[in-house]
C-alpha positions in Angstrom: 7.7 4.8 19.2 6.2 7.1 16.6 7.6 5.0 13.7 5.8 1.9 15.0 2.5 3.7 15.1 3.1 5.1 11.6 3.9 1.6 10.2 0.7 0.2 11.9 -1.4 2.9 10.3 0.3 2.3 6.9 -0.5 -1.4 7.0 -4.1 -0.7 8.0 -4.6 1.7 5.2 -2.9 -0.8 2.8 -5.4 -3.5 3.7 -8.4 -1.2 3.3 -7.2 0.7 0.2 -3.9 -0.7 -1.1 -3.1 2.1 -3.7 -3.7 4.8 -1.1 -1.3 3.2 1.4 1.4 3.0 -1.3 0.7 6.5 -2.5 1.1 8.0 1.0 4.5 6.5 1.3 6.0 6.8 -2.2 3.8 9.3 -4.0 3.0 8.9 -7.7 6.0 6.7 -8.4 6.1 3.3 -10.2 5.1 1.4 -7.0 1.8 3.2 -6.9 1.0 2.4 -10.5 1.8 -1.2 -10.0 -0.3 -1.4 -6.9 -3.2 0.4 -8.7 -3.1 -2.1 -11.6 -2.9 -5.1 -9.3 -5.9 -3.8 -7.3 -7.9 -3.2 -10.4 -7.1 -6.7 -11.7 -7.9 -8.3 -8.3 -8.2 -6.8 -4.8 -6.1 -9.5 -3.0 -3.0 -9.1 -5.3 -3.1 -5.4 -4.6 -3.2 -6.0 -0.9 -0.3 -8.5 -1.0 1.8 -6.1 -3.2 1.1 -3.1 -0.9 2.0 -5.0 2.2 5.3 -6.2 0.6 6.2 -2.7 -0.5 5.4 -1.1 2.9 6.9 -3.8 5.1 
C-alpha cells in the first residue's frame, strides 16, 4: 500500500516539477540531467520524459 502512495506522489511531483521528481528517485544521475535539459527546452517534453522514467 505504501508503494502505491509513493508512486502517486512521485507522479504528482513529476507533473509539477519534472526534474525534482526524477532527482528524488535517481539522484544526480544521467536521468536527472536529461530531464533538466528537456524541461529547459520545453516544459511538456520534460514532463513526458519524467513520467516515462518514473513509471
